[in-house]
N, CA, C and O of each residue as an XYZ file, in Angstrom:
820
protein
N     -15.705      8.880    -26.347
C     -16.068      9.651    -25.154
C     -15.310      9.113    -23.945
O     -15.190      7.902    -23.759
N     -14.800     10.036    -23.124
C     -14.123      9.629    -21.905
C     -15.110      8.888    -21.009
O     -16.228      9.358    -20.799
N     -14.705      7.730    -20.476
C     -15.657      6.940    -19.688
C     -16.071      7.635    -18.403
O     -15.287      8.361    -17.792
N     -17.321      7.402    -17.999
C     -17.800      7.914    -16.737
C     -17.213      7.127    -15.585
O     -16.586      6.087    -15.785
N     -17.418      7.621    -14.393
C     -16.807      7.006    -13.217
C     -17.654      7.313    -11.993
O     -18.156      8.425    -11.832
N     -17.805      6.323    -11.142
C     -18.521      6.505     -9.879
C     -17.520      6.452     -8.739
O     -16.817      5.457     -8.563
N     -17.460      7.528     -7.966
C     -16.527      7.652     -6.848
C     -17.314      7.742     -5.549
O     -18.252      8.531     -5.438
N     -16.937      6.944     -4.583
C     -17.518      7.027     -3.244
C     -16.484      7.651     -2.309
O     -15.343      7.195     -2.244
N     -16.886      8.687     -1.591
C     -16.000      9.360     -0.644
C     -16.564      9.210      0.759
O     -17.713      9.563      1.022
N     -15.746      8.684      1.649
C     -16.146      8.545      3.051
C     -15.058      9.153      3.931
O     -13.968      9.490      3.468
N     -15.382      9.278      5.187
C     -14.433      9.819      6.155
C     -15.187     10.370      7.340
O     -16.383     10.643      7.238
N     -14.520     10.537      8.454
C     -15.209     10.993      9.669
C     -15.697     12.430      9.561
O     -15.191     13.210      8.754
N     -16.674     12.770     10.372
C     -17.161     14.145     10.447
C     -16.013     15.081     10.801
O     -15.207     14.785     11.684
N     -15.947     16.213     10.105
C     -14.916     17.199     10.389
C     -13.644     17.032      9.590
O     -12.739     17.861      9.695
N     -13.551     15.972      8.785
C     -12.308     15.726      8.050
C     -12.216     16.586      6.791
O     -11.131     16.739      6.230
N     -13.344     17.152      6.335
C     -13.307     18.073      5.206
C     -13.702     17.486      3.867
O     -13.268     17.983      2.828
N     -14.511     16.445      3.865
C     -14.917     15.795      2.601
C     -15.585     16.778      1.653
O     -15.213     16.866      0.482
N     -16.564     17.513      2.151
C     -17.316     18.423      1.301
C     -16.441     19.516      0.707
O     -16.597     19.864     -0.464
N     -15.531     20.055      1.491
C     -14.647     21.124      1.002
C     -13.721     20.609     -0.092
O     -13.449     21.310     -1.066
N     -13.240     19.381      0.073
C     -12.358     18.786     -0.936
C     -13.110     18.591     -2.246
O     -12.600     18.930     -3.315
N     -14.310     18.051     -2.167
C     -15.093     17.788     -3.377
C     -15.426     19.098     -4.087
O     -15.311     19.182     -5.310
N     -15.835     20.112     -3.342
C     -16.166     21.402     -3.965
C     -14.955     22.011     -4.662
O     -15.075     22.568     -5.753
N     -13.792     21.903     -4.032
C     -12.565     22.418     -4.639
C     -12.245     21.664     -5.916
O     -11.872     22.270     -6.921
N     -12.387     20.357     -5.885
C     -12.046     19.534     -7.037
C     -13.000     19.783     -8.198
O     -12.594     19.693     -9.357
N     -14.247     20.093     -7.909
C     -15.220     20.365     -8.967
C     -14.842     21.607     -9.764
O     -15.290     21.771    -10.899
N     -14.023     22.485     -9.185
C     -13.536     23.647     -9.923
C     -12.538     23.241    -10.997
O     -12.314     23.987    -11.950
N     -11.932     22.056    -10.851
C     -10.916     21.596    -11.793
C     -11.523     21.078    -13.097
O     -10.916     21.196    -14.162
N     -12.710     20.512    -13.005
C     -13.274     19.807    -14.169
C     -14.795     19.846    -14.080
O     -15.384     19.385    -13.102
N     -15.421     20.400    -15.110
C     -16.884     20.516    -15.118
C     -17.575     19.161    -15.241
O     -18.784     19.060    -15.036
N     -16.818     18.126    -15.572
C     -17.399     16.785    -15.680
C     -17.484     16.067    -14.336
O     -18.002     14.952    -14.263
N     -16.984     16.688    -13.285
C     -17.093     16.123    -11.940
C     -18.345     16.697    -11.287
O     -18.474     17.913    -11.138
N     -19.265     15.820    -10.899
C     -20.526     16.278    -10.306
C     -20.766     15.560     -8.981
O     -20.396     14.399     -8.807
N     -21.380     16.264     -8.073
C     -21.741     15.692     -6.778
C     -23.151     15.137     -6.860
O     -24.070     15.818     -7.316
N     -23.317     13.914     -6.423
C     -24.624     13.267     -6.481
C     -25.674     14.092     -5.736
O     -25.413     14.625     -4.658
N     -26.858     14.186     -6.328
C     -27.980     14.886     -5.704
C     -28.874     13.856     -5.024
O     -29.338     12.911     -5.663
N     -29.112     14.037     -3.745
C     -29.926     13.107     -2.975
C     -31.411     13.451     -3.085
O     -31.790     14.573     -3.420
N     -32.225     12.459     -2.796
C     -33.669     12.680     -2.662
C     -33.996     12.790     -1.172
O     -33.317     12.200     -0.332
N     -35.033     13.545     -0.861
C     -35.453     13.666      0.532
C     -36.965     13.862      0.607
O     -37.599     14.370     -0.318
N     -37.509     13.444      1.734
C     -38.946     13.643      1.951
C     -39.240     14.918      2.733
O     -40.403     15.253      2.955
N     -38.195     15.634      3.155
C     -38.464     16.876      3.881
C     -38.792     17.991      2.901
O     -38.344     17.951      1.756
N     -39.560     18.978      3.323
C     -39.928     20.076      2.413
C     -38.715     20.950      2.101
O     -37.807     21.056      2.924
N     -38.687     21.576      0.926
C     -37.554     22.438      0.568
C     -37.533     23.714      1.395
O     -38.572     24.254      1.777
N     -36.315     24.176      1.659
C     -36.154     25.478      2.291
C     -36.195     26.557      1.226
O     -36.110     26.268      0.032
N     -36.325     27.785      1.656
C     -36.503     28.904      0.714
C     -35.346     29.034     -0.266
O     -35.544     29.456     -1.406
N     -34.133     28.674      0.170
C     -32.952     28.858     -0.673
C     -32.625     27.619     -1.507
O     -31.638     27.624     -2.243
N     -33.422     26.571     -1.410
C     -33.104     25.308     -2.073
C     -33.894     25.142     -3.372
O     -35.042     25.571     -3.484
N     -33.243     24.508     -4.347
C     -33.863     24.315     -5.662
C     -33.968     22.833     -5.986
O     -33.077     22.051     -5.654
N     -35.052     22.456     -6.632
C     -35.279     21.075     -7.064
C     -34.188     20.642     -8.042
O     -33.888     21.344     -9.007
N     -33.601     19.474     -7.775
C     -32.581     18.930     -8.659
C     -31.206     19.525     -8.470
O     -30.246     19.072     -9.094
N     -31.090     20.533     -7.620
C     -29.798     21.150     -7.329
C     -29.348     20.765     -5.919
O     -28.286     20.174     -5.729
N     -30.175     21.112     -4.943
C     -29.869     20.732     -3.566
C     -30.368     19.325     -3.254
O     -29.654     18.518     -2.658
N     -31.601     19.043     -3.662
C     -32.224     17.731     -3.461
C     -33.261     17.506     -4.545
O     -33.678     18.437     -5.235
N     -33.673     16.242     -4.680
C     -34.914     15.912     -5.362
C     -35.963     15.780     -4.258
O     -35.896     14.861     -3.442
N     -36.918     16.686     -4.233
C     -37.883     16.718     -3.137
C     -39.072     15.807     -3.450
O     -39.706     15.925     -4.499
N     -39.356     14.905     -2.523
C     -40.425     13.929     -2.675
C     -41.354     13.993     -1.468
O     -40.954     14.400     -0.378
N     -42.598     13.586     -1.685
C     -43.469     13.384     -0.530
C     -43.019     12.106      0.162
O     -42.265     11.312     -0.401
N     -43.482     11.922      1.368
C     -43.129     10.696      2.090
C     -43.622      9.464      1.321
O     -42.937      8.443      1.256
N     -44.809      9.577      0.746
C     -45.377      8.458     -0.014
C     -44.539      8.167     -1.267
O     -44.304      7.007     -1.605
N     -44.098      9.211     -1.942
C     -43.265      9.026     -3.132
C     -41.933      8.377     -2.766
O     -41.446      7.501     -3.480
N     -41.353      8.808     -1.658
C     -40.065      8.250     -1.248
C     -40.220      6.778     -0.894
O     -39.388      5.956     -1.277
N     -41.280      6.441     -0.166
C     -41.496      5.044      0.209
C     -41.742      4.174     -1.018
O     -41.400      2.992     -1.025
N     -42.335      4.758     -2.052
C     -42.516      4.029     -3.313
C     -41.161      3.783     -3.972
O     -40.945      2.727     -4.567
N     -40.246      4.751     -3.868
C     -38.903      4.571     -4.422
C     -38.172      3.444     -3.694
O     -37.450      2.663     -4.313
N     -38.362      3.367     -2.385
C     -37.755      2.275     -1.614
C     -38.314      0.937     -2.077
O     -37.569     -0.009     -2.331
N     -39.627      0.873     -2.181
C     -40.299     -0.371     -2.570
C     -39.884     -0.818     -3.962
O     -39.747     -2.015     -4.214
N     -39.684      0.132     -4.867
C     -39.359     -0.181     -6.258
C     -37.855     -0.288     -6.512
O     -37.427     -0.372     -7.663
N     -37.058     -0.286     -5.454
C     -35.603     -0.439     -5.557
C     -34.986      0.635     -6.446
O     -34.139      0.344     -7.290
N     -35.421      1.887     -6.246
C     -34.932      2.994     -7.051
C     -33.825      3.784     -6.368
O     -33.385      4.812     -6.882
N     -33.374      3.306     -5.207
C     -32.355      4.025     -4.444
C     -31.123      3.154     -4.235
O     -31.232      1.953     -3.986
N     -29.949      3.775     -4.341
C     -28.711      3.051     -4.059
C     -28.554      2.812     -2.570
O     -28.061      1.767     -2.144
N     -28.980      3.791     -1.781
C     -28.944      3.688     -0.320
C     -29.906      4.733      0.227
O     -30.199      5.725     -0.440
N     -30.392      4.508      1.434
C     -31.296      5.475      2.047
C     -31.269      5.324      3.563
O     -30.921      4.270      4.095
N     -31.642      6.395      4.238
C     -31.754      6.388      5.696
C     -32.966      7.234      6.073
O     -33.431      8.057      5.284
N     -33.465      7.024      7.273
C     -34.476      7.904      7.854
C     -33.837      8.625      9.022
O     -33.335      7.998      9.955
N     -33.859      9.944      8.967
C     -33.174     10.750      9.967
C     -34.082     11.893     10.398
O     -34.546     12.675      9.569
N     -34.331     11.984     11.705
C     -35.173     13.044     12.260
C     -36.537     13.109     11.577
O     -37.062     14.194     11.325
N     -37.096     11.960     11.284
C     -38.441     11.891     10.735
C     -38.547     12.089      9.236
O     -39.649     12.100      8.689
N     -37.400     12.248      8.556
C     -37.407     12.419      7.106
C     -36.501     11.396      6.437
O     -35.515     10.946      7.021
N     -36.845     11.037      5.213
C     -36.028     10.118      4.434
C     -34.987     10.882      3.622
O     -35.231     11.995      3.156
N     -33.818     10.255      3.463
C     -32.764     10.764      2.585
C     -32.179      9.571      1.838
O     -31.971      8.512      2.431
N     -31.910      9.729      0.536
C     -31.360      8.615     -0.217
C     -30.783      9.053     -1.554
O     -30.975     10.189     -1.987
N     -30.071      8.133     -2.201
C     -29.413      8.397     -3.479
C     -30.165      7.731     -4.616
O     -30.199      6.502     -4.679
N     -30.777      8.505     -5.529
C     -31.527      7.910     -6.643
C     -30.615      7.167     -7.617
O     -29.641      7.728     -8.120
N     -30.933      5.925     -7.873
C     -30.122      5.084     -8.748
C     -30.133      5.602    -10.190
O     -29.090      5.646    -10.843
N     -31.319      5.995    -10.688
C     -31.451      6.391    -12.089
C     -30.585      7.595    -12.410
O     -29.919      7.611    -13.445
N     -30.578      8.606    -11.545
C     -29.800      9.813    -11.788
C     -28.315      9.491    -11.863
O     -27.619      9.954    -12.767
N     -27.831      8.697    -10.913
C     -26.413      8.345    -10.878
C     -26.017      7.600    -12.149
O     -25.018      7.936    -12.784
N     -26.798      6.592    -12.518
C     -26.488      5.795    -13.715
C     -26.494      6.658    -14.970
O     -25.635      6.497    -15.836
N     -27.447      7.567    -15.074
C     -27.551      8.418    -16.255
C     -26.334      9.338    -16.384
O     -25.801      9.516    -17.479
N     -25.901      9.915    -15.272
C     -24.755     10.820    -15.316
C     -23.466     10.075    -15.658
O     -22.639     10.583    -16.415
N     -23.292      8.874    -15.106
C     -22.107      8.077    -15.426
C     -22.104      7.710    -16.906
O     -21.061      7.754    -17.558
N     -23.272      7.348    -17.434
C     -23.384      6.995    -18.851
C     -23.060      8.179    -19.754
O     -22.615      7.996    -20.886
N     -23.282      9.388    -19.258
C     -22.964     10.600    -20.023
C     -21.480     10.938    -19.965
O     -21.042     11.919    -20.568
N     -20.706     10.134    -19.246
C     -19.275     10.368    -19.129
C     -18.875     11.222    -17.943
O     -17.725     11.650    -17.852
N     -19.800     11.477    -17.034
C     -19.508     12.282    -15.857
C     -18.792     11.470    -14.784
O     -18.920     10.247    -14.723
N     -18.042     12.164    -13.948
C     -17.485     11.579    -12.728
C     -18.452     11.939    -11.605
O     -18.521     13.094    -11.186
N     -19.191     10.959    -11.125
C     -20.203     11.201    -10.094
C     -19.614     10.866     -8.729
O     -19.163      9.745     -8.494
N     -19.624     11.838     -7.843
C     -19.070     11.665     -6.502
C     -20.206     11.493     -5.505
O     -21.118     12.317     -5.438
N     -20.141     10.420     -4.735
C     -21.107     10.175     -3.667
C     -20.412     10.335     -2.326
O     -19.426      9.651     -2.050
N     -20.920     11.236     -1.489
C     -20.434     11.326     -0.107
C     -21.291     10.379      0.720
O     -22.443     10.680      1.035
N     -20.718      9.235      1.066
C     -21.475      8.162      1.699
C     -20.797      7.737      2.988
O     -19.570      7.669      3.063
N     -21.610      7.447      4.013
C     -21.072      6.894      5.250
C     -20.477      5.518      4.983
O     -20.843      4.855      4.011
N     -19.561      5.089      5.845
C     -18.890      3.804      5.654
C     -19.882      2.647      5.586
O     -19.625      1.646      4.918
N     -21.015      2.781      6.276
C     -22.004      1.705      6.276
C     -22.595      1.474      4.890
O     -22.967      0.350      4.552
N     -22.685      2.535      4.085
C     -23.292      2.405      2.774
C     -22.302      2.135      1.656
O     -22.704      1.753      0.557
N     -21.014      2.326      1.916
C     -20.016      2.175      0.854
C     -19.970      0.757      0.311
O     -19.852      0.557     -0.898
N     -20.062     -0.224      1.192
C     -20.007     -1.621      0.738
C     -21.206     -1.954     -0.142
O     -21.093     -2.774     -1.053
N     -22.353     -1.330      0.117
C     -23.534     -1.569     -0.702
C     -23.352     -0.975     -2.100
O     -23.771     -1.575     -3.090
N     -22.731      0.192     -2.179
C     -22.447      0.799     -3.478
C     -21.476     -0.087     -4.262
O     -21.658     -0.291     -5.463
N     -20.448     -0.613     -3.594
C     -19.489     -1.493     -4.265
C     -20.178     -2.767     -4.765
O     -19.833     -3.292     -5.823
N     -21.148     -3.255     -3.998
C     -21.874     -4.465     -4.413
C     -22.685     -4.198     -5.675
O     -22.752     -5.046     -6.564
N     -23.302     -3.020     -5.756
C     -24.119     -2.670     -6.913
C     -23.275     -2.248     -8.109
O     -23.641     -2.499     -9.258
N     -22.142     -1.604     -7.832
C     -21.251     -1.114     -8.892
C     -19.827     -1.589     -8.590
O     -19.040     -0.846     -8.004
N     -19.496     -2.808     -8.980
C     -18.187     -3.376     -8.627
C     -16.993     -2.562     -9.103
O     -15.919     -2.637     -8.505
N     -17.165     -1.776    -10.180
C     -16.028     -1.010    -10.688
C     -15.977      0.421    -10.151
O     -15.207      1.241    -10.650
N     -16.788      0.724     -9.141
C     -16.706      2.045     -8.520
C     -15.382      2.159     -7.757
O     -14.717      1.156     -7.498
N     -15.014      3.379     -7.407
C     -13.765      3.638     -6.705
C     -14.089      4.187     -5.317
O     -14.801      5.183     -5.187
N     -13.569      3.542     -4.299
C     -13.829      3.952     -2.920
C     -12.633      4.719     -2.368
O     -11.511      4.213     -2.366
N     -12.876      5.940     -1.902
C     -11.824      6.798     -1.355
C     -12.165      7.182      0.080
O     -13.305      7.529      0.387
N     -11.181      7.118      0.938
C     -11.386      7.456      2.349
C     -10.498      8.640      2.701
O      -9.285      8.601      2.496
N     -11.116      9.699      3.236
C     -10.378     10.902      3.610
C      -9.954     10.807      5.071
O     -10.771     10.547      5.954
N      -8.657     11.025      5.309
C      -8.124     10.984      6.668
C      -7.523     12.335      7.040
O      -7.092     13.078      6.158
N      -7.485     12.666      8.330
C      -6.790     13.873      8.781
C      -5.301     13.557      8.936
O      -4.917     12.388      8.913
N      -4.463     14.577      9.092
C      -3.036     14.308      9.328
C      -2.807     13.462     10.577
O      -1.903     12.628     10.612
N      -3.621     13.680     11.590
C      -3.565     12.862     12.798
C      -4.881     13.048     13.559
O      -5.696     13.904     13.216
N      -5.070     12.236     14.589
C      -6.342     12.233     15.312
C      -6.568     13.540     16.065
O      -7.702     14.009     16.169
N      -5.499     14.126     16.586
C      -5.629     15.382     17.321
C      -6.116     16.493     16.411
O      -6.904     17.341     16.829
N      -5.654     16.494     15.168
C      -6.084     17.515     14.210
C      -7.574     17.379     13.917
O      -8.272     18.380     13.753
N      -8.058     16.143     13.851
C      -9.489     15.936     13.638
C     -10.285     16.548     14.787
O     -11.297     17.210     14.560
N      -9.829     16.329     16.014
C     -10.509     16.915     17.174
C     -10.475     18.438     17.101
O     -11.471     19.101     17.390
N      -9.329     18.988     16.715
C      -9.213     20.447     16.618
C     -10.195     21.012     15.593
O     -10.798     22.062     15.817
N     -10.349     20.319     14.479
C     -11.263     20.802     13.444
C     -12.711     20.736     13.907
O     -13.499     21.639     13.626
N     -13.055     19.687     14.605
C     -14.418     19.579     15.130
C     -14.707     20.688     16.129
O     -15.765     21.316     16.087
N     -13.768     20.923     17.019
C     -13.969     21.971     18.016
C     -13.911     23.357     17.378
O     -14.558     24.291     17.851
N     -13.133     23.486     16.302
C     -12.993     24.769     15.641
C     -14.238     25.217     14.910
O     -14.371     26.391     14.563
N     -15.156     24.284     14.670
C     -16.413     24.670     14.020
C     -17.198     25.655     14.872
O     -17.873     26.548     14.359
N     -17.096     25.474     16.171
C     -17.845     26.318     17.083
C     -19.322     25.991     17.154
O     -20.108     26.750     17.722
N     -19.704     24.849     16.571
C     -21.117     24.453     16.561
C     -21.353     23.159     17.320
O     -22.487     22.689     17.423
N     -20.281     22.584     17.851
C     -20.384     21.282     18.503
C     -20.264     21.424     20.019
O     -19.416     22.167     20.515
N     -21.113     20.713     20.744
C     -20.942     20.631     22.193
C     -19.805     19.659     22.498
O     -19.372     18.907     21.625
N     -19.338     19.678     23.713
C     -18.263     18.763     24.095
C     -18.712     17.315     23.935
O     -17.945     16.470     23.474
N     -19.958     17.029     24.316
C     -20.478     15.665     24.165
C     -20.562     15.269     22.700
O     -20.292     14.121     22.347
N     -20.940     16.224     21.842
C     -21.042     15.950     20.418
C     -19.672     15.650     19.825
O     -19.530     14.728     19.021
N     -18.666     16.420     20.215
C     -17.306     16.177     19.728
C     -16.833     14.788     20.148
O     -16.261     14.052     19.345
N     -17.072     14.436     21.400
C     -16.641     13.122     21.890
C     -17.353     11.999     21.133
O     -16.750     10.976     20.810
N     -18.644     12.203     20.856
C     -19.404     11.186     20.130
C     -18.883     11.035     18.702
O     -18.778      9.920     18.190
N     -18.562     12.150     18.067
C     -18.058     12.101     16.693
C     -16.667     11.467     16.644
O     -16.351     10.749     15.696
N     -15.849     11.719     17.637
C     -14.517     11.109     17.673
C     -14.603      9.607     17.914
O     -13.834      8.830     17.347
N     -15.549      9.210     18.761
C     -15.764      7.772     18.986
C     -16.219      7.097     17.699
O     -15.774      5.998     17.368
N     -17.110      7.769     16.982
C     -17.571      7.247     15.695
C     -16.426      7.180     14.691
O     -16.343      6.232     13.909
N     -15.542      8.176     14.705
C     -14.403      8.201     13.788
C     -13.505      6.983     14.002
O     -13.016      6.391     13.039
N     -13.292      6.614     15.252
C     -12.452      5.446     15.552
C     -13.062      4.194     14.940
O     -12.340      3.343     14.421
N     -14.381      4.076     14.995
C     -15.059      2.923     14.385
C     -14.921      2.962     12.860
O     -14.733      1.927     12.221
N     -15.016      4.161     12.284
C     -14.891      4.293     10.827
C     -13.487      3.939     10.358
O     -13.319      3.335      9.299
N     -12.476      4.313     11.141
C     -11.095      4.020     10.755
C     -10.843      2.513     10.640
O      -9.968      2.086      9.887
N     -11.593      1.727     11.371
C     -11.413      0.280     11.325
C     -11.794     -0.315      9.970
O     -11.445     -1.456      9.669
N     -12.510      0.462      9.152
C     -12.969     -0.024      7.844
C     -12.157      0.546      6.683
O     -12.516      0.353      5.521
N     -11.069      1.246      6.991
C     -10.278      1.895      5.948
C      -9.789      0.901      4.908
O      -9.759      1.222      3.720
N      -9.405     -0.299      5.329
C      -8.836     -1.245      4.365
C      -9.860     -1.792      3.379
O      -9.504     -2.564      2.488
N     -11.117     -1.409      3.522
C     -12.141     -1.768      2.536
C     -12.118     -0.814      1.342
O     -12.781     -1.062      0.334
N     -11.364      0.264      1.453
C     -11.328      1.314      0.436
C     -10.129      1.132     -0.489
O      -9.160      0.450     -0.154
N     -10.221      1.763     -1.670
C      -9.155      1.655     -2.665
C      -8.039      2.666     -2.447
O      -6.869      2.370     -2.691
N      -8.402      3.860     -1.988
C      -7.420      4.937     -1.855
C      -7.619      5.701     -0.551
O      -8.730      5.811     -0.031
N      -6.502      6.226     -0.039
C      -6.526      7.186      1.058
C      -6.241      8.579      0.501
O      -5.403      8.745     -0.385
N      -6.936      9.557      1.020
C      -6.673     10.953      0.678
C      -6.437     11.700      1.984
O      -7.356     11.855      2.788
N      -5.203     12.164      2.197
C      -4.922     12.902      3.428
C      -5.269     14.372      3.236
O      -4.792     15.017      2.302
N      -6.091     14.886      4.112
C      -6.465     16.293      4.049
C      -5.606     17.105      5.011
O      -6.031     17.462      6.109
N      -4.377     17.385      4.559
C      -3.534     18.314      5.330
C      -3.920     19.749      4.985
O      -4.027     20.609      5.860
N      -4.128     19.991      3.676
C      -4.751     21.238      3.211
C      -5.775     20.853      2.153
O      -5.664     19.803      1.521
N      -6.771     21.710      1.968
C      -7.806     21.435      0.972
C      -7.188     21.328     -0.419
O      -7.565     20.455     -1.201
N      -6.244     22.208     -0.727
C      -5.625     22.206     -2.053
C      -4.875     20.910     -2.324
O      -5.024     20.320     -3.394
N      -4.071     20.461     -1.363
C      -3.305     19.226     -1.547
C      -4.229     18.021     -1.676
O      -4.014     17.143     -2.511
N      -5.258     17.993     -0.841
C      -6.184     16.868     -0.866
C      -6.953     16.830     -2.187
O      -7.149     15.758     -2.759
N      -7.390     17.996     -2.675
C      -8.109     18.056     -3.952
C      -7.207     17.619     -5.103
O      -7.652     16.925     -6.017
N      -5.942     18.027     -5.057
C      -4.991     17.616     -6.090
C      -4.816     16.097     -6.086
O      -4.801     15.469     -7.145
N      -4.684     15.513     -4.897
C      -4.537     14.061     -4.788
C      -5.771     13.348     -5.330
O      -5.667     12.358     -6.055
N      -6.924     13.862     -4.969
C      -8.186     13.277     -5.411
C      -8.300     13.346     -6.934
O      -8.698     12.375     -7.578
N      -7.951     14.493     -7.498
C      -8.047     14.666     -8.939
C      -7.084     13.728     -9.670
O      -7.403     13.230    -10.750
N      -5.915     13.488     -9.087
C      -4.956     12.554     -9.684
C      -5.523     11.138     -9.711
O      -5.314     10.399    -10.674
N      -6.230     10.768     -8.667
C      -6.868      9.450     -8.619
C      -7.884      9.326     -9.746
O      -7.934      8.310    -10.440
N      -8.685     10.357     -9.920
C      -9.714     10.334    -10.961
C      -9.097     10.214    -12.345
O      -9.554      9.416    -13.162
N      -8.060     11.003    -12.614
C      -7.425     10.937    -13.932
C      -6.845      9.549    -14.191
O      -6.978      9.019    -15.293
N      -6.207      8.961    -13.193
C      -5.629      7.625    -13.362
C      -6.706      6.580    -13.592
O      -6.581      5.729    -14.473
N      -7.778      6.649    -12.786
C      -8.838      5.653    -12.907
C      -9.553      5.736    -14.250
O      -9.964      4.713    -14.798
N      -9.700      6.926    -14.773
C     -10.397      7.080    -16.055
C      -9.568      6.534    -17.221
O     -10.114      6.253    -18.288
N      -8.259      6.383    -17.025
C      -7.408      5.854    -18.086
C      -7.076      4.377    -17.895
O      -6.248      3.838    -18.630
N      -7.697      3.717    -16.931
C      -7.510      2.272    -16.789
C      -7.918      1.578    -18.083
O      -8.913      1.944    -18.709
N      -7.138      0.570    -18.478
C      -7.482     -0.161    -19.699
C      -8.862     -0.798    -19.598
O      -9.578     -0.890    -20.596
N      -9.237     -1.237    -18.406
C     -10.532     -1.899    -18.245
C     -11.708     -0.959    -18.457
O     -12.828     -1.421    -18.675
N     -11.479      0.353    -18.397
C     -12.545      1.330    -18.600
C     -12.545      1.904    -20.019
O     -13.383      2.744    -20.346
N     -11.627      1.463    -20.845
C     -11.468      2.066    -22.168
C     -11.411      1.017    -23.273
O     -10.596      1.115    -24.191
N     -12.272      0.024    -23.182
C     -12.206     -1.086    -24.124
C     -12.465     -0.657    -25.560
O     -11.834     -1.171    -26.484
N     -13.388      0.283    -25.758
C     -13.684      0.748    -27.112
C     -12.461      1.402    -27.743
O     -12.134      1.125    -28.897
N     -11.790      2.261    -26.999
C     -10.593      2.917    -27.497
C      -9.507      1.884    -27.807
O      -8.833      1.970    -28.833
N      -9.347      0.916    -26.916
C      -8.346     -0.127    -27.113
C      -8.647     -0.932    -28.366
O      -7.748     -1.229    -29.153
N      -9.921     -1.285    -28.548
C     -10.307     -2.054    -29.731
C     -10.011     -1.295    -31.014
O      -9.599     -1.886    -32.013
N     -10.222      0.016    -30.984
C      -9.938      0.821    -32.168
C      -8.457      0.746    -32.555
O      -8.115      0.668    -33.735
N      -7.596      0.772    -31.551
C      -6.164      0.678    -31.827
C      -5.755     -0.739    -32.230
O      -4.919     -0.920    -33.116
N      -6.337     -1.727    -31.588
C      -5.984     -3.116    -31.897
C      -6.412     -3.518    -33.301
O      -5.817     -4.407    -33.910
N      -7.453     -2.854    -33.812
C      -7.998     -3.237    -35.111
C      -7.454     -2.390    -36.261
O      -7.946     -2.478    -37.386
N      -6.452     -1.582    -35.984
C      -5.859     -0.778    -37.046
C      -5.159     -1.685    -38.066
O      -4.507     -2.663    -37.700
N      -5.306     -1.347    -39.341
C      -4.615     -2.059    -40.411
C      -3.783     -1.051    -41.204
O      -4.281     -0.008    -41.627
N      -2.514     -1.382    -41.394
C      -1.653     -0.487    -42.168
C      -1.899     -0.699    -43.642
O      -1.848     -1.819    -44.149
N      -2.167      0.405    -44.321
C      -2.375      0.319    -45.768
C      -1.038      0.172    -46.475
O      -0.077      0.877    -46.168
N      -0.990     -0.744    -47.416
C       0.236     -0.950    -48.198
C       0.299      0.080    -49.320
O       1.252      0.086    -50.100
């Protein structure tokens, strides 16, 4: 079986992480986006196990206490986090599990899973990032400035990552990302069983 893989994707707001991942998932059904848990109630269009794993506040706090989350935050009065069991199970099934994680949480994922792959998405240049944020039409001027200030702080941590993915176009970025995945899945360190099978071959006389 092709080995599973855990990929962490980070990058500033507006750089296009979600669009790249969605495009890449069209390439291979074995690439899955991690499903987060949350304590907020589901919306009418959301499904359990697809959009989120919906928990009560008490259930979520129990998950925190029992160390069942890879990372978690409390935002606007609700908890959000990544269930450890789901991620581990999917990787064991040979899936490529993609986590969209802020830079603050990436180091924690690397600590828990030393062989995970950290990828950082960058824009072609800083001005393009600003243009994309403003092009959303949903950001106030203060919000754009705050996100750009945050982006500068995130860029300072780029050298903690294994790969850069430049998002000049979604197609090019997805292709680059997919190439990283294919290369990483064929690392000798991830294919010991296959290697052993070849090393133990005996030629029949």
